[in-house]
C-alpha positions in Angstrom: -51.4 -49.4 -31.4 -50.3 -49.0 -35.0 -53.1 -47.9 -37.3 -53.8 -50.2 -40.2 -53.2 -48.7 -43.6 -56.1 -50.6 -45.1 -59.5 -49.1 -44.9 -62.3 -51.4 -43.9 -65.9 -50.5 -44.8 -68.7 -51.1 -42.4 -70.2 -54.5 -43.0 -69.8 -58.1 -41.9 -67.7 -59.7 -44.6 -64.8 -61.6 -43.3 -63.4 -62.6 -46.7 -60.4 -61.3 -48.6 -61.0 -59.1 -51.6 -59.2 -60.2 -54.8 -55.5 -59.1 -54.7 -55.4 -58.5 -51.0 -53.5 -60.6 -48.5 -55.5 -63.2 -46.6 -56.4 -62.1 -43.0 -54.6 -63.6 -40.0 -58.0 -64.3 -38.4 -61.2 -64.8 -40.4 -64.5 -65.5 -38.6 -67.5 -66.1 -40.9 -71.1 -66.7 -40.1 -70.3 -67.9 -36.5 -73.3 -69.1 -34.4 -72.8 -70.3 -30.9 -75.4 -71.8 -28.6 -75.7 -72.8 -24.9 -77.9 -75.6 -23.5 -79.8 -74.3 -20.4 -82.7 -75.7 -18.3 -84.9 -73.1 -20.1 -83.9 -74.4 -23.5 -81.1 -73.5 -26.0 -79.8 -69.9 -26.0 -78.0 -68.5 -29.0 -75.3 -66.2 -27.6 -73.6 -65.4 -31.0 -75.7 -65.2 -34.2 -74.1 -65.3 -37.6 -71.1 -63.1 -36.7 -68.4 -62.3 -39.2 -65.2 -60.3 -38.8 -61.5 -60.3 -39.9 -58.2 -59.2 -38.4 -55.2 -58.5 -40.5 -51.6 -58.9 -39.3 -50.5 -56.1 -37.1 -54.1 -54.8 -36.8 -56.1 -54.2 -33.6 -59.9 -54.7 -33.7 -62.0 -53.9 -30.6 -65.3 -55.7 -30.0 -67.6 -53.6 -27.8 -71.0 -54.1 -26.3 -72.9 -54.4 -23.1 -72.9 -57.4 -20.8 -74.6 -60.3 -22.5 -74.0 -58.9 -26.0 -71.9 -62.0 -26.9 -68.5 -60.4 -27.2 -66.8 -62.7 -24.6 -68.5 -65.7 -26.1 -67.0 -64.8 -29.4 -63.5 -64.6 -27.8 -64.0 -68.0 -26.1 -65.1 -69.5 -29.4 -61.9 -68.4 -31.1 -59.9 -70.1 -28.3 -62.3 -73.1 -28.3 -62.8 -72.6 -24.5 -66.5 -72.5 -24.3 -68.3 -73.8 -21.2 -69.3 -77.4 -21.3 -72.9 -76.5 -22.2 -71.8 -74.3 -25.1 -71.0 -75.4 -28.7 -70.4 -73.9 -32.1 -73.5 -74.6 -34.2 -72.2 -73.4 -37.5 -69.6 -71.1 -39.1 -65.9 -70.9 -39.6 -62.9 -69.6 -37.6 -59.6 -69.6 -39.6 -56.3 -68.6 -38.1 -53.6 -68.1 -40.7 -55.3 -70.7 -42.9 -56.0 -73.2 -40.1 -59.7 -74.1 -39.6 -60.0 -74.0 -35.8 -63.5 -75.5 -35.6 -62.2 -78.8 -37.1 -59.3 -79.3 -34.7 -59.3 -81.8 -31.8 -58.6 -80.8 -28.3 -55.0 -81.9 -28.5 -54.2 -79.8 -31.5 -56.0 -76.8 -29.9 -53.9 -77.2 -26.8 -50.8 -76.7 -28.9 -52.2 -73.5 -30.5 -53.4 -71.9 -27.2 -50.5 -70.0 -25.7 -48.1 -70.4 -28.7 -50.2 -69.0 -31.6 -53.1 -67.5 -29.6 -52.4 -65.7 -26.4 -55.2 -65.0 -24.0 -55.7 -62.3 -21.4 -58.9 -63.2 -19.4 -60.9 -60.7 -17.3 -60.7 -62.2 -13.8 -57.1 -62.6 -12.7 -57.7 -64.3 -9.4 -59.6 -67.3 -10.9 -57.1 -67.7 -13.7 -53.9 -67.8 -11.6 -52.9 -70.9 -9.6 -53.1 -69.8 -6.0 -50.4 -72.4 -4.9 -47.8 -71.5 -7.5 -45.4 -68.5 -7.4 -46.3 -66.1 -10.2 -42.8 -66.5 -11.8 -43.2 -70.3 -11.9 -46.5 -69.9 -13.7 -44.9 -67.8 -16.5 -42.0 -70.3 -16.7 -44.5 -73.1 -17.1 -46.0 -71.4 -20.1 -42.5 -71.0 -21.7 -41.5 -74.6 -21.0 -44.8 -76.2 -22.2 -44.4 -74.5 -25.6 -40.7 -75.1 -25.8 -39.7 -71.5 -25.8 -37.2 -71.6 -22.9 -36.1 -73.8 -20.0 -34.2 -73.5 -16.7 -32.4 -70.3 -15.9 -33.3 -68.8 -19.3 -37.0 -69.3 -18.6 -36.6 -67.7 -15.1 -34.9 -64.7 -16.6 -37.5 -64.3 -19.3 -40.3 -64.5 -16.7 -38.8 -61.7 -14.7 -38.3 -59.6 -17.8 -41.9 -60.2 -18.8 -43.1 -59.1 -15.4 -41.0 -56.0 -15.6 -42.3 -55.1 -19.1 -45.8 -55.6 -17.8 -45.2 -52.8 -15.3 -44.4 -54.7 -12.1 -41.7 -53.0 -10.0 -39.1 -55.1 -8.3 -40.0 -57.9 -10.7 -37.2 -60.3 -9.5 -38.6 -60.4 -5.9 -42.2 -60.3 -7.1 -41.7 -63.4 -9.2 -41.1 -65.4 -6.0 -44.5 -64.3 -4.5 -48.0 -65.9 -4.8 -51.1 -64.4 -6.4 -52.7 -63.5 -3.1 -49.7 -61.2 -2.3 -50.5 -59.1 -5.4 -53.2 -56.4 -5.8 -56.0 -57.0 -8.4 -54.3 -54.8 -10.9 -50.9 -56.5 -10.4 -52.5 -59.9 -10.9 -53.9 -58.7 -14.2 -50.5 -57.7 -15.3 -49.2 -61.1 -14.5 -51.8 -62.6 -16.8 -50.7 -60.2 -19.5 -47.1 -61.2 -19.1 -48.1 -64.9 -19.4 -50.2 -64.2 -22.6 -47.2 -62.4 -24.2 -44.6 -65.0 -23.1 -44.7 -67.0 -26.3 -45.0 -64.1 -28.7 -48.3 -65.3 -30.2 -49.7 -64.4 -33.7 -53.0 -63.4 -32.1 -53.6 -61.9 -28.7 -57.2 -62.2 -27.5 -57.6 -59.7 -24.7 -61.0 -60.0 -22.9 -61.4 -56.8 -20.8 -57.6 -56.9 -20.1 -57.5 -53.5 -18.3 -60.8 -53.3 -16.5 -59.0 -53.7 -13.1 -56.1 -51.4 -14.0 -55.6 -47.8 -13.2 -55.3 -45.4 -16.1 -51.5 -45.0 -16.1 -50.8 -48.7 -15.8 -53.5 -49.3 -18.4 -51.7 -47.0 -20.8 -48.3 -48.7 -20.1 -49.8 -52.2 -20.6 -51.6 -51.3 -23.8 -48.5 -49.6 -25.1 -46.5 -52.7 -24.4 -49.1 -54.8 -26.2 -48.9 -52.4 -29.1 -45.1 -52.8 -29.2 -45.4 -56.6 -29.3 -47.9 -56.4 -32.2 -45.6 -54.2 -34.2 -42.6 -56.3 -33.4 -43.9 -59.7 -34.4 -46.7 -58.7 -36.7 -49.4 -60.1 -34.4 -53.0 -59.0 -34.4 -55.0 -58.0 -31.2 -58.7 -58.8 -30.6 -59.6 -56.4 -27.8 -62.8 -57.2 -26.0 -63.9 -54.2 -24.0 -66.9 -52.2 -22.7 -64.8 -49.0 -22.8 -65.6 -47.1 -26.0 -63.1 -44.4 -25.3 -60.4 -47.1 -25.0 -61.6 -48.8 -28.2 -61.5 -45.5 -30.1 -58.0 -44.7 -28.9 -56.4 -48.1 -29.3 -58.2 -49.9 -32.2 -57.9 -49.6 -36.0 -61.5 -50.9 -36.2 -64.4 -51.2 -33.9 -67.1 -54.0 -34.0 -70.3 -53.3 -32.0 -72.3 -56.3 -30.8 -75.8 -56.3 -29.5 -77.7 -59.4 -28.4 -75.3 -61.7 -30.2 -75.2 -59.9 -33.5 -72.8 -57.4 -35.1 -74.9 -54.2 -35.5 -72.1 -51.9 -36.7 -68.4 -52.1 -37.6 -65.9 -49.9 -39.3 -62.8 -47.7 -38.7 -62.8 -46.6 -35.1 -63.0 -42.9 -35.9 -66.1 -43.5 -38.1 -67.9 -45.6 -35.5 -67.2 -43.3 -32.6 -67.6 -40.0 -34.3 -70.5 -40.8 -36.6 -72.3 -43.8 -35.2 -75.1 -45.1 -37.5 -76.9 -47.6 -35.2 -79.1 -46.5 -32.4 -77.4 -49.0 -30.0 -74.0 -47.5 -30.7 -75.3 -44.1 -30.0 -76.7 -45.3 -26.7 -73.3 -46.8 -25.7 -71.6 -43.5 -26.4 -74.1 -41.5 -24.5 -73.7 -43.7 -21.4 -69.9 -43.6 -21.4 -68.7 -40.9 -18.9 -65.8 -38.6 -19.7 -64.1 -35.8 -17.8 -66.5 -33.4 -19.6 -69.7 -35.2 -18.4 -71.9 -33.2 -16.0 -72.0 -34.4 -12.4 -75.0 -36.4 -11.2 -74.6 -35.9 -7.5 -76.8 -33.5 -5.7 -75.4 -30.0 -5.2 -77.8 -28.8 -2.5 -76.0 -28.2 0.9 -72.7 -28.9 -0.9 -69.7 -28.2 1.3 -67.5 -25.3 0.2 -64.0 -26.8 0.1 -60.7 -25.6 -1.2 -58.6 -28.2 -3.0 -55.8 -29.3 -0.7 -52.9 -29.1 -3.2 -50.1 -29.8 -0.7 -51.3 -31.8 2.3 -48.1 -31.3 4.1 -48.6 -27.5 4.4 -52.2 -27.4 5.6 -53.7 -28.6 8.9 -55.5 -31.9 8.5 -58.3 -30.7 10.8 -59.2 -27.6 8.7 -62.8 -27.4 7.6 -61.4 -26.3 4.2 -59.6 -29.6 4.0 -62.2 -31.9 5.4 -65.1 -30.5 3.5 -67.2 -29.7 6.5 -70.8 -28.9 5.7 -73.4 -27.5 8.0 -75.1 -30.2 10.0 -73.2 -33.0 8.4 -71.9 -35.5 11.0 -68.4 -37.0 10.6 -68.9 -40.8 10.3 -65.5 -42.2 9.3 -62.2 -40.6 10.3 -58.7 -41.7 9.5 -56.0 -39.7 11.3 -52.3 -40.4 10.5 -53.0 -44.0 9.7 -50.2 -46.3 8.6 -50.2 -49.9 7.4 -47.1 -51.9 6.7 -46.7 -55.4 5.3 -43.9 -57.9 5.4 -43.5 -59.4 1.9 -41.7 -62.5 0.9 -38.3 -61.6 -0.8 -38.1 -58.1 0.7 -36.1 -57.0 3.7 -37.9 -53.8 4.3 -41.7 -53.8 4.9 -44.0 -52.4 2.2 -45.7 -49.2 3.5 -49.1 -49.5 1.9 -50.7 -46.5 3.8 -48.4 -43.8 5.1 -49.9 -41.1 7.4 -53.3 -40.7 5.7 -55.9 -38.3 7.0 -59.4 -38.7 5.6 -63.0 -38.0 6.6 -66.4 -39.1 5.3 -69.5 -37.2 6.4 -73.1 -38.3 6.4 -74.8 -38.2 3.0 -71.6 -37.4 1.1 -69.5 -39.4 -1.5 -65.8 -39.4 -0.8 -63.6 -41.0 -3.5 -60.1 -42.3 -3.3 -58.2 -42.6 -6.6 -54.7 -43.6 -7.5 -52.6 -46.2 -9.3 -52.6 -49.9 -8.5 -50.6 -50.2 -5.3 -51.2 -46.6 -4.2 -52.9 -47.8 -1.0 -56.5 -47.0 -1.8 -57.9 -50.5 -1.2 -55.8 -50.8 2.0 -57.5 -47.6 3.2 -60.9 -49.2 2.4 -60.0 -52.3 4.5 -58.9 -50.1 7.4 -62.2 -48.2 7.1 -64.1 -51.6 7.3 -62.0 -52.8 10.3 -60.9 -55.7 8.2 -57.4 -54.6 9.1 -56.1 -52.4 11.9 -53.5 -49.6 11.4 -49.9 -50.0 12.6 -50.0 -46.3 13.6 -52.6 -43.6 13.8 -56.4 -43.9 14.5 -59.3 -45.2 12.4 -62.5 -44.1 14.1 -66.2 -44.3 13.5 -68.5 -41.6 15.1 -65.4 -40.7 17.2 -64.8 -44.2 18.5 -61.4 -45.8 17.8 -62.2 -49.0 15.8 -59.2 -50.9 17.3 -60.9 -50.7 20.7 -64.1 -52.4 19.7 -65.0 -55.6 21.4 -66.9 -58.4 19.7 -70.3 -57.0 20.5 -69.4 -53.5 19.5 -67.7 -54.7 16.3 -70.9 -56.5 15.3 -72.8 -53.2 15.8 -70.3 -51.4 13.7 -70.8 -54.0 10.9 -74.5 -53.0 10.9 -73.6 -49.4 10.2 -70.8 -49.9 7.6 -71.2 -52.3 4.7 -69.0 -53.2 1.8 -69.6 -53.7 -2.0 -66.6 -55.3 -3.7 -65.4 -55.2 -7.3 -66.3 -58.8 -8.2 -69.8 -59.6 -7.1 -69.6 -63.2 -8.3 -66.8 -63.9 -5.9 -68.6 -62.3 -3.0 -72.0 -64.0 -3.6 -72.4 -67.6 -2.4 -73.0 -69.6 -5.6 -75.0 -72.3 -3.7 -77.6 -69.8 -2.5 -80.5 -68.2 -4.5 -80.6 -64.4 -4.5 -83.3 -64.4 -1.7 -80.9 -66.1 0.7 -77.9 -64.0 -0.4 -79.8 -60.7 0.3 -81.3 -62.0 3.6 -78.0 -63.3 5.0 -77.1 -60.1 7.0 -80.6 -60.2 8.5 -80.1 -63.8 9.6 -76.6 -63.1 11.0 -77.9 -60.2 13.0 -81.1 -62.1 14.0 -83.4 -59.5 12.6 -87.0 -60.5 12.0 -88.5 -63.9 11.2 -88.6 -65.8 7.9 -91.7 -64.0 6.7 -90.5 -60.5 7.5 -87.1 -61.3 6.0 -88.8 -62.4 2.8 -90.7 -59.1 2.7 -87.5 -57.2 3.3 -85.8 -59.0 0.4 -88.6 -58.0 -1.9 -88.4 -54.4 -0.7 -84.6 -54.4 -1.2 -84.9 -55.8 -4.8 -87.4 -53.0 -5.5 -84.9 -50.4 -4.2 -82.2 -51.6 -6.6 -84.6 -51.9 -9.6 -84.5 -55.7 -9.8 -87.7 -57.8 -10.4 -88.9 -59.8 -7.4 -88.9 -62.9 -9.6 -85.1 -62.8 -9.5 -85.2 -63.9 -5.9 -85.3 -67.6 -6.8 -82.4 -67.4 -9.3 -78.7 -68.2 -8.5 -75.7 -65.8 -9.0 -74.5 -67.7 -12.1 -77.8 -67.1 -13.8 -77.5 -63.3 -13.5 -75.6 -60.8 -15.6 -72.7 -58.9 -14.1 -74.9 -55.8 -13.6 -77.6 -57.8 -11.9 -75.1 -59.5 -9.6 -73.7 -56.1 -8.6 -77.2 -54.8 -7.9 -77.8 -57.9 -5.7 -74.5 -57.1 -3.8 -75.8 -53.5 -3.3 -79.2 -54.8 -2.1 -77.4 -57.1 0.5 -75.3 -54.1 1.6 -78.5 -52.1 2.2 -80.2 -54.9 4.2 -79.1 -53.5 7.6 -79.9 -49.9 6.8 -76.2 -48.8 7.0 -75.0 -45.2 7.3 -71.8 -45.8 5.2 -71.2 -48.1 2.2 -67.6 -48.8 1.2 -67.5 -49.5 -2.6 -64.1 -50.9 -3.7 -64.0 -50.7 -7.5 -67.7 -51.6 -7.5 -68.4 -50.5 -11.1 -65.1 -51.0 -12.8 -66.1 -54.4 -14.4 -69.5 -53.2 -15.7 -70.3 -52.2 -19.2 -71.2 -48.5 -19.7 -74.9 -49.0 -19.9 -75.1 -51.0 -16.7 -72.5 -48.8 -15.0 -74.7 -45.7 -15.8 -77.7 -47.5 -14.2 -75.7 -48.5 -11.1 -74.3 -45.0 -10.6 -77.7 -43.4 -10.9 -79.0 -46.0 -8.4 -76.2 -45.0 -6.0 -77.1 -41.4 -6.2 -80.8 -42.0 -5.8 -80.3 -44.2 -2.8 -78.1 -41.5 -1.3 -80.8 -38.9 -1.8 -83.5 -41.3 -0.3 -81.5 -42.7 2.6 -78.9 -40.0 3.3 -76.2 -42.7 2.7 -72.5 -41.9 2.8 -70.1 -43.6 0.3 -66.4 -44.3 0.5 -65.8 -44.8 -3.2 -62.6 -46.5 -4.3 -61.9 -46.3 -8.0 -59.3 -45.9 -10.7 -61.8 -44.4 -13.1 -61.4 -40.6 -12.8 -64.4 -39.9 -15.1 -66.7 -41.9 -12.9 -65.3 -40.3 -9.7 -65.8 -36.8 -11.2 -69.4 -37.8 -12.0 -70.5 -39.0 -8.5 -68.0 -37.7 -5.8 -68.3 -34.7 -3.6 -64.7 -35.0 -2.5 -61.7 -36.8 -3.9 -58.4 -37.9 -2.3 -55.5 -38.7 -4.7 -53.2 -41.3 -3.4 -49.6 -42.1 -4.5 -47.4 -44.7 -2.8 -49.6 -44.7 0.4 -49.8 -40.9 0.8 -52.5 -38.4 -0.1 -51.0 -35.9 -2.6 -54.1 -33.9 -3.4 -57.5 -33.5 -1.9 -60.5 -31.4 -2.8 -63.4 -31.0 -5.2 -63.1 -33.5 -8.1 -64.0 -30.9 -10.8 -61.2 -28.5 -9.8 -58.7 -31.3 -9.1 -59.2 -33.1 -12.5 -59.7 -29.9 -14.5 -56.7 -28.1 -13.1 -54.4 -30.7 -11.4 -51.3 -29.2 -9.8 -49.4 -32.2 -8.7 -47.4 -33.9 -11.5 -48.7 -37.3 -10.4 -52.4 -36.2 -10.7 -51.5 -34.6 -14.1 -50.3 -38.0 -15.3 -53.4 -39.7 -14.1 -55.7 -37.2 -15.9 -53.5 -37.3 -19.1 -53.8 -41.1 -19.2 -57.7 -41.1 -19.3 -58.8 -42.4 -22.7 -61.0 -39.9 -24.5 -60.9 -37.7 -21.4 -62.4 -34.6 -23.0 -65.0 -36.2 -25.2 -68.3 -34.4 -24.8 -71.2 -36.9 -24.4 -73.8 -37.2 -27.1 
């Protein structure tokens, strides 16, 4: 994004010095509270910041720091129990805190565009995606009829969606998580707003699409002179994309200034902790190296035998748990004559006690491979097997036994935890389903599992909405461990976590692997995280494996052009941790 020519000193003033233009957005002394059963909670405490036209400001901080509450306050979209206690929010001279709901409705979308974090809960599941963009254009009087349809398709194309005309006729459930996020970005940009509030807009996107989307957002900012408020937990992304960085901690701004200054010479201890926790492609691995298999990177999978020990990463005494041999998976999509080949002849093995990662762009087939591994889907060709048994041959009883051995942890723990149940019931659910133990023994098992994932036992009586994102993900891991599985399939399980919580969860994964000899199939678009924890990595492109081997050698010296692009797109990829 274009760098602002105006230098901003570290501090909290949101005013305009004499002789300088008024900012597009000025937040001054903002305090926001929420009413809870335990009493009022102040989520934002006296925050001040400014955005000039054409400027990008990144707000960073861990989960619960108040950064998303700040974004919601600017849009006046706080939860019902939240309210602005005091302070000012001015957009191009308009005091937003004094506007009624009708006036704010006219501003949202037209003058303030919003990209929320969770695409599935922010798209209408019964409307085609193109129609949802058309609706935004029509509501704000930007286009109607055929012109609106054409603009919707163009916006989808500019957001990085291939075959945008056909895709516009599909529904959100027919899109991957990353593609749904791009639909939201297209909707936010539809009316060319003055201010774009992007709350973790790329947390679900692979690095190449992330770059494309952020480049497109930058082009729009330069074209119409809009400002971008980027809410993110990715400090490398903030440093690369923002003119200024604002660091929040427990509802307060603890540091702000030009991005280079904040990232290269942080003054606050909390900022230094965030930087130290953020992985890069230079961060030392945290997986164990004892009994590590000696593998040669499979640079061209078409020229080497799939059963070679050098390819599979065979280690002495390490049993093959999961095996995919020549698996294919095809889907019939609305608006397309030819089927979409999501997985195309993939060979993959996961051995006991090892972490095998799959990386690739959104739509590369990595999540489909995970579903095949979990027997949530069956291949159209090839064989997916566990301990040598073809999964497609399992009857109901055998499949239930397989479910005990292989457990999933998904990207969005809030969507996979029943909001009506307290944590104790969520974690104990697999034990009840498999009729293991009685009420008393299950209660003891829940306490032991919470201990394993470093959560206090007192959390057992709380509900998912009362937990932070990192706590919910730990609950999901505890539930996955309830049946003592051999293999845990983690599909983007840490991508939505802030760097401090992500560091804790990754260290927890590695420790549990050491203690329990767990195997992980780790699906991720974050190459730095994969390099940190994986013993092997498979790089997928358009349903095929294009490289396979040791992640250090693959990412440090990629040979395939596709892998080179993935590595080159990693923000701050060579930053050495502090």
